[in-house]
N, C-alpha and C positions, 0 to 999 in steps of 0.2 A: 816294746818301749812304752813308758808311761809319759804322756804329755800333759803339761799344765796349760789350761785354756787361757788363764790370765797372762802368763808369760808369753804364750803364743800371740795373743792379741797385741800385747805391748810391743813385741819385736816387729810385728807386721806394721804397726803404726810408726815405729821408729824408722823402719826401712823406707816408708813413704816420705817421712820428714827429710831423710838424707837425700833421697832422689829429688825432692823439691829444692834442695840446696844448689843443684847444678843450674837450673834456670835462674836462681838467685845470684849465683856466681856470674852468669852471663850478663845480667843487668849491672852487677857490681863492676865488672870489667868494661861493659859497654858504655857506661857513663864516663869512664876515665879515658877513653880514646877519643879521637877527633870525630866529628859528626859524619865525615865521609867514610868512616870505617866501622861504625857501630853495628850495622847489620852483619858484617863479616865476622865480628867477634861473637855476636849472638849465634850465628850459624855454626861456628866452630864448636861452641859448647853444646848446642842441641844435637849436632851430628855425632859428637862423642857419645851421647846417650844412646843413639841408634847402634853405632858400631860396637860399643862395649857390651851392650845388652845381649846382642847376638853372640859375640865371642864368649861371653861369660857362661852361658848355658851349654854351649857346645864344647869349648876347649879350656878356657882359663880357670874356671872354677875347679875343674879336675886337676889342673896343674898346681893350683894353689893349695887345695885341701884334699886332694886324692891320696891314695896309698903312696907312701914315700918310695921313690925310685932308688933302689939299692941300699936303703937304710942310712944314707949320708945326710939327710935333712936338708937337701938342696932344692929338690923339685918333686912334685907329685907325678903320678902316672895318669893315663887317660882312662882310668877305671870308671869315672863318672861322665865320660864323653856323652854329650847330648842328654844329660841327666839320666843316664842309665844307672841302675842299681841305687836309685835315689832314696829308697826306703831304708837303706843301710845307714847305721850311725856314722857320723863324720869321724874318720880315722883319728884316733888319739884322744877323743873326748870320752873318756871312761873314768870310773872311780869318782874322785871329787870333782872332775871336770865334766861329768855326765850332763848332757843337755836335756832340758825338759820341754823342748820345742821340736816339731817335726823337722827333719833334715832339710826339707824343701824351704822352710821358713828361714833357716840359716843361709841357704843359697840366696834367697831374695835379699836378706839384710846385707850380706857381704857384697852382693852385686852393686849396691848403692855406693859402697866404698870404691869399688873398681871403676865406677863411672866418674866420680868426681875427681879422682886423683889425676888422670891425664888431662881432664878439663882445666885443672889449676895451671898446668904447664902453659896453656895458651896465652896467659898474661905476659909471659916473658918475650914472646915473639910477635906481639901485637903490631898491626899496621904493615906487615911485610911478608907473611907466610902464605905461599901459594896453596890453593885449596886441595888439588889432587894429591900432591906430595904430603900434605897434612894428613889426609885420610890414610895413606900408606904408613906414615909415621905412627899414628895412633894404633893401628893394627899390630905393627911390629913391637912397639913399646909395651903394649898390654901383655903380649905373649912373652917377650924376652926380658922385660924388666919388672913389671908389676907382679906377675904370677910368681916368679921365684922369690921376690922379697916378701910377699905375703906368706908364702910357704915357710920361709925362715922364721918369721916373727909370730904369725898368727896360728899356724898349725902346731899342735902339740908335738908333732914329729920333726918340726923344723929345728935347725941347729942352734939358732938364737933363742928359741923358746926353751930348748933343753938346757941352755946356758943360764936360764932363769932371768933373762932380760925382761923387764917390765914395760909393756906398751899396751895400755888399756884400750885405746881406740884409734891408734894409727899414727903416732908421732914419727915413727920410722917408715911405716908402710905408705902412709899418705903424705905427711908434711915434708919430711926430709927427702923422701923419694921424689916427690914432685918438684921440690925446691932445687935440689941438685940437678935434676933433669932440665929444669927451666934455665938455669945458668948455662949448662952445656949447650942447649939449643940456641940461646942468645949469642953465644960465642961463635957457633958454626954459621948461623944465618947472617950475622953482622949487624951493624948499627942501622937505625933508620936514617934516611937521608936528611941531613940537617941537624941531627942530634950530636951534641947537646946544645948547640948554639941557637937553633931555631925553636921558638916557643911551640910547645905541643901540649897546651893546657887541656884538661878534661872538658868535654863539650857539655856534660850534664852532671853536675855534682848531685842534684836531687835523685837522678837515676842510680848513681853509685850508692847513695845512702839507702835507697829502696832495696837494692840488691844486698847491701850489707845487713839490713834488717832481716831479710829472708834467710841469709846465712846464719845469723845469730839464732833465729827461731829454729832452723833445721838442725843446728849444732846440738840441741838437746837430744834429738834422736841419735845423732852421731855418737855422742859420748854416753848418755844414760842408757841408750839401747844396747851398748856394748856389754852391759851386765848380763845380757841375754835372759833377763828375768825381771819381773816387776817386784823389786825388793828394796831393802835398805841401801844396798850397794848402788843401785840405780839412782836412788835419791841423793846419795853423796855425790855421785858423778854429776847430777843435774845442778845442784847448788854450787858445786865447785866450778862448773862450767860458766854459770852466770856471773859468779863473783870474779873469776879471773878475767872474763871479757870486760867487765866494768872497770876493774883495776888497770887493765891494759889501756883502755881508752883514756882514763884519767892521767896516767903517767905519761902517755904520748902527748897529751895536751899540755902538760907541764913542761915537757921537753921543748915543744914548739914555742911556748911562751917565753921560756928562758933563752932560747936560741934566736928567735926572730921577733919577739915582742907581741905576737898574735897567735891565738889558737884557732885552728881551721876546722870546718866541718869534715873535710876529707881526712884530716888528721884524726878526728874523733872516730870515724868508722874504721880507719886503718889501725888505730890503736886497739879497738875492740877485737878486730880480726886477729891481731898479733897475740892478744891475751887468750883468745879462743884456740888459736893454733898451739900455743905453748901448753895449755891445760889438757889438750887432747891425749897425750900419752900418760898423763899423770892424774887425771880426774878421779880414778878409782883407787888411787894409792896414797892420796894426801888428805889432810884435814883442811878446814877452812882457812887456817893460818898459812898453811903451805900453798893453798890455791891463791890466796891474796898476794903472797910474796912472788909466786910464779908470774901472775898477771902483771904486777908492778914492774918486775925486772924485764919481762918480755916487751912491755910497751917502751921502756927506755932503750933497751938494747936494739930492738928492731927499728925504732925511730932513727937511731944513729947508723945502723947497718945500711939503710937504704941510701945514705949519702956516699957510701963507699964505692958504688958502681961508677960514679963520675971519676973517682981517682983511679979505678981499675980500667976504665974505658970500656966497660961491658954494658951494652944497652939492654938491660933487663927492664923492659918498658914499664910494666906494672908491678915491679918489685916482688916477683915470686921468690927470688933468692933471699932478699932482705927480710921478708915476712915469714914465708913458709919454711925455708931452709933454716934460717937463724932461729925463728920461733920454735921450730921442732927440736932443734938442738938444745935450746934453753930448757924446754919442758922435759925432754928426755933425761938430760943430765941432772937436773934438780931433783928428780925422783931419788937419786942416790944421796941427796942431802936432806930433803924434807919428807921423804916417804915414811909412812907410819903403818904398822901392822894393825893399829886400832881401826883402820878402815879396811885394808886388805894388803896383801903382799908382805914385803920385808921392810924392816926399819932402816931409814937412812941414817946418815952420820949424826944429825942433830937429834935423832930419837934413839940414840944408843947403839945403832948398827955399825958394822964395819965398813971400810971403804971398798969392799969387794963388789957390792951392788953398783957403786959408782963406776968401778972399772968395767963391769959388764955392760953398763949403759953406754960407756964410751966406746967399747968394742962394737956395739950395735950401730952407733952413730957413724963410726968410721966405715964399717962394712957396708951398710946400706947407702951412705952418701957417696962413697967412692965407686961402688958398683953402679949405682944409678947414673952418676956423672959420666963414667967411662963408657958404659953401654949406650947411653943416650948420644954421646958424642959420636960413637961409631955408627949408630943407626942414622943419625942426621947427616953425617959425612957421606955415607953410602948413598942415601937418597939424593943428596945435593949433587954428587958426582954423576948419578945416573938419570935423574929426572929434573933436577934443578929445584931447590927448596924455596927460592925467593921469587916474588913477583918482579916484573920489569920496572924500570924507572918510570916509564910512562904510566903504568898501572898504579904505582905508588903515589905519583903526583895527582892522578885523577881521583884516587880513592878506591878501596877494595869493593865497596858496595856496588858501584856501577860497573867497574871494570871486570869483576869476577862474578857477580850475581845479578847484574842488570836491574838493580833495585836501588831505591833511595829511602832512607829512614824517614825523611821529613819532606813532604810535598806541600808546597804552598801554591794554591791555584791562582789563576789570573785575577779572579774576582777579589781575592784577599789582597793581592798586590795593588790592585786598583784602588781599594779602600784606603790604602796608606799614601796614595799619591796626592 
């Protein structure tokens, strides 16, 4: 195999950027919870990095990208267990799909996706998820949900890949997958005590904006890195990502202003994330006009979608469903409308293509969303019945930081308190 040093360097850097997104997500979520639970939120995200990193090199990479089991496009084998046979080309990546990076570099890059996807789910269950059961949940979810969906969509041997579904950087695998899982977990674990009547305002909006900024920065690795090469396609993905994020922020702010008379800083960062989520599947398949439309639509639709949880009575604490599930659906389906072969892929309806691409995109949305929701519900229910998924009322009242981890995020010494007396 011939490897390109420039492509290899870029994909390694992109992988590092995506791994950095998980601490960014931790701060994004951490700022939005109450101060008594911020360390627990940070802890959950950082522990995901540890669990999934080990699982990936031993088991889940092989299930996601290994030799297809039975030729059905559903799951891989354990051919690459423990990174065995790692010098072999990734199955299916041949002909025009031939990679010009070492297979181990592809392992590293895809590991970053496998880490952040279950980390996103933690926002839905904020303030009430017990730590031990959470660890078990992440292990089972990574094996039973993430690995199969990644195989369907990302592996050339997967059934959705063969259907010619277009998902450049994980609209189905990351966004819809985590969003549907988050809603299922929120339903199983139940509402926070006092929600929605008790005020549960974010304890640090600046911390959330810092995390959101890190996410935006890392998203360039997420999307442009998915070209797997330092080329023009990566540049298209990069500029489309930034444009959609900006448009999502602006349209969310307009929605807020029209709805409540004021635009908020938390709305700005939420809108940016909504635009970035929606452009994830489409960044390598649309031009700048399509990217702008996707970002604008996602900002508006997601801003409205997060209000529906109150009507549905589902305490998706940090709006994983409203942003990641809905944004992922918007971006995935709109490829069938504004996709253009001038960048890559197949023309959407507005560029002279047929409705077949849109149909395939819809099939992917339904298959990935329904599978993730149902399997997550089953995993969460099983853990809840056997271990108990939720902390006690006393722990919830006290706060997860001290009751679960014997720590406090903010310590004010007696000398400081004396100075204010």
